[in-house]
NURO-134105 format. One record per residue (C-alpha): residue in one letter; y, x, z. Coordinates in steps of 0.25 Angstrom, whole numbers, always signed. Layout:
N
ROSE, a, Y, X, Z
...
//
This chain:
307
ROSE, x, -42, -49, +59
ROSE, x, -42, -37, +50
ROSE, x, -32, -26, +55
ROSE, x, -27, -14, +49
ROSE, x, -31, -1, +57
ROSE, x, -31, +14, +57
ROSE, x, -43, +14, +48
ROSE, x, -37, +8, +36
ROSE, x, -41, +16, +24
ROSE, x, -44, +14, +9
ROSE, x, -34, +7, +0
ROSE, x, -24, -3, +5
ROSE, x, -18, -8, -8
ROSE, x, -4, -12, -8
ROSE, x, -5, -26, -15
ROSE, x, +5, -30, -25
ROSE, x, +11, -44, -25
ROSE, x, +8, -51, -38
ROSE, x, +18, -60, -44
ROSE, x, +18, -69, -56
ROSE, x, +28, -66, -68
ROSE, x, +38, -75, -61
ROSE, x, +37, -68, -48
ROSE, x, +29, -78, -40
ROSE, x, +18, -74, -31
ROSE, x, +4, -73, -38
ROSE, x, -5, -76, -27
ROSE, x, -17, -76, -36
ROSE, x, -13, -62, -40
ROSE, x, -14, -58, -25
ROSE, x, -29, -63, -25
ROSE, x, -32, -55, -37
ROSE, x, -25, -43, -31
ROSE, x, -33, -43, -18
ROSE, x, -46, -44, -26
ROSE, x, -42, -32, -35
ROSE, x, -37, -23, -23
ROSE, x, -50, -26, -16
ROSE, x, -59, -23, -28
ROSE, x, -51, -10, -30
ROSE, x, -55, -5, -17
ROSE, x, -44, -9, -8
ROSE, x, -47, -8, +7
ROSE, x, -34, -15, +11
ROSE, x, -22, -22, +5
ROSE, x, -7, -21, +8
ROSE, x, +2, -32, +5
ROSE, x, +17, -34, +5
ROSE, x, +19, -19, +3
ROSE, x, +31, -13, -5
ROSE, x, +23, -14, -18
ROSE, x, +19, -29, -15
ROSE, x, +34, -33, -17
ROSE, x, +34, -38, -3
ROSE, x, +49, -38, -2
ROSE, x, +49, -48, -14
ROSE, x, +41, -58, -6
ROSE, x, +46, -69, +3
ROSE, x, +39, -70, +16
ROSE, x, +31, -82, +12
ROSE, x, +27, -75, -1
ROSE, x, +22, -63, +7
ROSE, x, +14, -72, +16
ROSE, x, +7, -78, +3
ROSE, x, +4, -65, -2
ROSE, x, -2, -59, +11
ROSE, x, -9, -72, +13
ROSE, x, -15, -72, -1
ROSE, x, -20, -58, +0
ROSE, x, -26, -59, +14
ROSE, x, -33, -71, +9
ROSE, x, -39, -64, -3
ROSE, x, -42, -52, +5
ROSE, x, -50, -60, +15
ROSE, x, -50, -49, +26
ROSE, x, -58, -40, +16
ROSE, x, -48, -29, +18
ROSE, x, -35, -27, +27
ROSE, x, -22, -32, +22
ROSE, x, -9, -25, +26
ROSE, x, +4, -32, +24
ROSE, x, +18, -25, +22
ROSE, x, +28, -31, +32
ROSE, x, +39, -21, +31
ROSE, x, +53, -28, +32
ROSE, x, +67, -24, +36
ROSE, x, +66, -32, +49
ROSE, x, +56, -34, +60
ROSE, x, +57, -49, +59
ROSE, x, +51, -48, +45
ROSE, x, +40, -38, +49
ROSE, x, +36, -47, +61
ROSE, x, +35, -59, +52
ROSE, x, +28, -52, +41
ROSE, x, +18, -46, +50
ROSE, x, +15, -59, +57
ROSE, x, +13, -66, +44
ROSE, x, +4, -56, +37
ROSE, x, -4, -53, +50
ROSE, x, -6, -68, +52
ROSE, x, -11, -69, +38
ROSE, x, -22, -58, +41
ROSE, x, -16, -45, +37
ROSE, x, -22, -32, +43
ROSE, x, -9, -25, +46
ROSE, x, +5, -23, +41
ROSE, x, +13, -12, +34
ROSE, x, +27, -8, +38
ROSE, x, +37, +1, +31
ROSE, x, +49, +7, +39
ROSE, x, +63, +2, +35
ROSE, x, +71, +11, +28
ROSE, x, +81, +12, +39
ROSE, x, +73, +21, +47
ROSE, x, +76, +36, +47
ROSE, x, +72, +43, +59
ROSE, x, +58, +45, +65
ROSE, x, +61, +37, +78
ROSE, x, +67, +26, +69
ROSE, x, +54, +25, +62
ROSE, x, +45, +25, +74
ROSE, x, +54, +15, +81
ROSE, x, +53, +6, +69
ROSE, x, +38, +6, +69
ROSE, x, +37, +5, +84
ROSE, x, +45, -8, +83
ROSE, x, +37, -13, +72
ROSE, x, +24, -11, +79
ROSE, x, +30, -18, +91
ROSE, x, +34, -30, +82
ROSE, x, +20, -32, +75
ROSE, x, +12, -30, +87
ROSE, x, -3, -26, +85
ROSE, x, -2, -27, +70
ROSE, x, -7, -14, +63
ROSE, x, +3, -8, +54
ROSE, x, +4, +2, +42
ROSE, x, +16, +12, +43
ROSE, x, +21, +13, +29
ROSE, x, +27, +27, +26
ROSE, x, +34, +25, +12
ROSE, x, +47, +33, +13
ROSE, x, +49, +32, -2
ROSE, x, +51, +17, -1
ROSE, x, +56, +16, +14
ROSE, x, +64, +28, +14
ROSE, x, +59, +31, +28
ROSE, x, +52, +45, +31
ROSE, x, +41, +45, +41
ROSE, x, +37, +58, +46
ROSE, x, +23, +61, +51
ROSE, x, +28, +62, +65
ROSE, x, +34, +48, +64
ROSE, x, +22, +42, +58
ROSE, x, +14, +48, +69
ROSE, x, +23, +42, +80
ROSE, x, +21, +28, +74
ROSE, x, +6, +29, +73
ROSE, x, +5, +36, +87
ROSE, x, +13, +26, +94
ROSE, x, +10, +13, +86
ROSE, x, -5, +9, +86
ROSE, x, -3, -2, +76
ROSE, x, +1, +8, +66
ROSE, x, -12, +10, +59
ROSE, x, -9, +15, +45
ROSE, x, +1, +23, +38
ROSE, x, +4, +19, +24
ROSE, x, +8, +33, +19
ROSE, x, +17, +33, +7
ROSE, x, +26, +45, +9
ROSE, x, +27, +54, -3
ROSE, x, +25, +66, -2
ROSE, x, +16, +62, +10
ROSE, x, +3, +69, +9
ROSE, x, +7, +79, +20
ROSE, x, +10, +67, +29
ROSE, x, -4, +62, +28
ROSE, x, -9, +76, +32
ROSE, x, +0, +76, +44
ROSE, x, -3, +63, +49
ROSE, x, -18, +66, +48
ROSE, x, -16, +79, +56
ROSE, x, -23, +78, +69
ROSE, x, -13, +75, +80
ROSE, x, -3, +68, +71
ROSE, x, -7, +54, +74
ROSE, x, -14, +49, +87
ROSE, x, -23, +41, +79
ROSE, x, -28, +40, +64
ROSE, x, -21, +29, +56
ROSE, x, -24, +25, +42
ROSE, x, -15, +32, +31
ROSE, x, -15, +24, +18
ROSE, x, -6, +30, +7
ROSE, x, +3, +24, -3
ROSE, x, +11, +29, -16
ROSE, x, +1, +21, -25
ROSE, x, -10, +30, -22
ROSE, x, -3, +42, -29
ROSE, x, -8, +52, -19
ROSE, x, -20, +45, -13
ROSE, x, -30, +57, -16
ROSE, x, -21, +67, -8
ROSE, x, -18, +57, +3
ROSE, x, -33, +54, +5
ROSE, x, -35, +69, +6
ROSE, x, -24, +70, +17
ROSE, x, -30, +59, +26
ROSE, x, -25, +46, +20
ROSE, x, -35, +34, +22
ROSE, x, -31, +28, +8
ROSE, x, -20, +21, +1
ROSE, x, -11, +9, +4
ROSE, x, -4, +7, -9
ROSE, x, -4, +0, -22
ROSE, x, -9, +5, -36
ROSE, x, -13, -4, -48
ROSE, x, -27, +3, -47
ROSE, x, -30, +3, -32
ROSE, x, -45, +6, -35
ROSE, x, -40, +21, -38
ROSE, x, -35, +22, -23
ROSE, x, -48, +15, -18
ROSE, x, -56, +25, -26
ROSE, x, -48, +37, -21
ROSE, x, -50, +33, -7
ROSE, x, -65, +30, -9
ROSE, x, -68, +44, -15
ROSE, x, -60, +51, -4
ROSE, x, -69, +44, +6
ROSE, x, -81, +49, -2
ROSE, x, -75, +63, -2
ROSE, x, -74, +63, -17
ROSE, x, -59, +66, -19
ROSE, x, -61, +72, -33
ROSE, x, -66, +59, -38
ROSE, x, -55, +52, -31
ROSE, x, -44, +61, -38
ROSE, x, -51, +59, -51
ROSE, x, -49, +44, -50
ROSE, x, -36, +45, -44
ROSE, x, -31, +54, -56
ROSE, x, -35, +43, -66
ROSE, x, -26, +33, -59
ROSE, x, -14, +43, -56
ROSE, x, -6, +41, -69
ROSE, x, -5, +26, -66
ROSE, x, -3, +28, -51
ROSE, x, +8, +37, -54
ROSE, x, +15, +28, -64
ROSE, x, +14, +16, -54
ROSE, x, +21, +24, -43
ROSE, x, +34, +24, -50
ROSE, x, +45, +19, -40
ROSE, x, +50, +5, -44
ROSE, x, +40, +3, -55
ROSE, x, +27, +5, -48
ROSE, x, +24, -9, -44
ROSE, x, +27, -14, -58
ROSE, x, +17, -4, -63
ROSE, x, +7, -8, -53
ROSE, x, +8, -23, -56
ROSE, x, +8, -21, -71
ROSE, x, -5, -13, -69
ROSE, x, -11, -23, -60
ROSE, x, -8, -34, -70
ROSE, x, -14, -26, -81
ROSE, x, -27, -25, -73
ROSE, x, -27, -40, -72
ROSE, x, -25, -40, -57
ROSE, x, -12, -47, -56
ROSE, x, -6, -57, -66
ROSE, x, +8, -52, -67
ROSE, x, +14, -38, -65
ROSE, x, +27, -45, -61
ROSE, x, +35, -39, -49
ROSE, x, +43, -49, -41
ROSE, x, +58, -47, -44
ROSE, x, +65, -38, -42
ROSE, x, +54, -29, -49
ROSE, x, +52, -20, -60
ROSE, x, +44, -24, -73
ROSE, x, +38, -13, -82
ROSE, x, +43, -11, -96
ROSE, x, +34, -11, -108
ROSE, x, +34, +5, -108
ROSE, x, +30, +6, -94
ROSE, x, +19, -5, -96
ROSE, x, +14, +3, -107
ROSE, x, +13, +16, -99
ROSE, x, +5, +9, -88
ROSE, x, -4, +3, -98
ROSE, x, -7, +18, -104
ROSE, x, -9, +23, -89
ROSE, x, -19, +12, -87
ROSE, x, -26, +15, -99
ROSE, x, -27, +30, -97
ROSE, x, -31, +27, -82
ROSE, x, -43, +19, -87
ROSE, x, -47, +30, -97
ROSE, x, -47, +41, -85
ROSE, x, -55, +32, -76
ROSE, x, -66, +30, -87
ROSE, x, -67, +45, -89
ROSE, x, -68, +47, -74
ROSE, x, -79, +36, -73
//
């Protein structure tokens, strides 16, 4: 069985969940998404994340989505599943379900009730005991969870819990946090650091010691290219390509609207059949759709100039 490890690197795309216009699961769309993500250079996938509309799925629907994606991936890359939930019973059930279906590991965000460092460490200690030997991703996303994790808190979790193999770094601003975590003596072992925020800071994050991205963007090939050129030592080329996509990446990062923009763009690219979000969810008005269309056109022009 493929297991997530401290060596995870590259781009773990946060997969969207495709729906029909009526809000039903589009399982054939899951197949097309997997093919698209892998062709774009993804080295892993993350399902049931916040941008995968996981809270809108029933347990049975979650199993269908994970199972369909795992079947299509066919062990070509690791698949991580988000199992964050208010209570341990849900986390335990989801973890057993996805790992039984062949996931490589799970991702767990802290509940918003945690306030002190000791509470955060205590929570993950209990989580690690609950899920046993399952490798997990520590999700540090204070803008969404409201939980602030200091460098010393993350270090305590990593240094005492060997099944914590990856940090999903999504603090903002957070570049200094990556530098501090990579400083010799902070961590007892080197773990994977994969970054979020739609890839908005990926060049700088790679320079600080990140191993890649674990996030979504309608053009995941941009993130794969940045990581690839960083590995080659050609950051100038990485930045040139990143800059071509930046206006659309910035537009997609709008709180409350970003997923609708991402799905609209993926539908425009022919990857999914419908841009629909499951209700409750925002839909783009005509003006916003027109702005996205212009950004896509300008991006294509810039890419032609670079090539």
